[in-house]
C-alpha positions, 0 to 999 in steps of 0.5 A, a space after each residue: 129599734 122599738 121600745 123593746 130594747 129600752 124596756 128590756 134594759 130598764 127591766 134589767 137595771 130595775 131588777 139589779 136595783 131591787 136585788 141590791 135594795 133587798 140585800 140580794 147580791 148574788 142575783 144582782 151579780 147574775 144580772 150584771 154579768 148577763 148585761 155585760 154579756 148581752 151588751 158585749 154581743 150588741 157591740 162586737 157580734 159573734 166573736 167568743 164570749 170571753 173576747 167580747 166580754 173583756 173587750 167591752 169592759 175595757 173599752 166602755 166600763 173601764 174607759 170611764 172608771 176602773 175597778 181593781 179587778 182586771 177585765 179578765 178577773 170579771 170574766 172569770 167571776 162571770 163564769 163562776 157566778 153564772 155557772 156555779 154560783 161560786 167564787 171559783 171558775 176554771 180560770 181562777 183555779 188555774 191562776 189565769 185570773 183572780 178570784 173575786 170576793 164581794 161585799 155589799 150593803 154597808 160593808 167596806 171593800 177596803 177592809 177585805 182588800 187589806 186582809 188579802 194584802 196582809 195575807 200576801 194573796 195576789 190571786 184574790 180581790 174584793 169588789 163592792 157589788 154597788 161599785 160594779 153596778 155603778 161602773 156597768 151603768 157608766 159603761 152602758 151610757 158610754 157605749 150607747 152615746 158612742 159613735 161605735 153604737 151606730 150602724 153594726 151595733 144598731 143592726 144587731 140590737 134591731 135583730 132582737 129589740 127594735 127601736 132604742 130610745 137613747 135618751 130614755 135609757 140614759 135618763 133611767 140610768 142616771 136620774 134615779 137617786 142612789 138606792 139604799 145600801 142596806 145592811 150586810 146581814 
């Protein structure tokens, strides 16, 4: 593959970081969910978006570190953010997935989850946008360094990007110091 794959994902990760550094959680979430979609397509090809999204989260992101929302909750949240920029999707509206509420900046996700627990609301969960981004980075690293990334995945990625430098993407993902958490204003 050419450097285009490398450059594209470096730009996406840098875009997420710029959004988080500037306290712009919703554009960051859009990029995070879009990245899972695109990497899921590279991993599994032309199966349903829902199936490949959930499968990629379970096999590569949550294989390394699991957040409280289930992969199906993340898929529902992806639909909500990408289609309406709201917390609700068809899946959450029909109780097929939990609603994900987000914290960012210096906010503590455990406070939101304690409130939900006190309210006995089993259909909502909080997640910190930075935690979601960190798990995405771990998932991408896990995927591109796996044996699964060979052959068919490389062929699909090659259709659109050309040559990939695993080392370059890995270096970018984990050589940068953590970005500032910003404030919650």
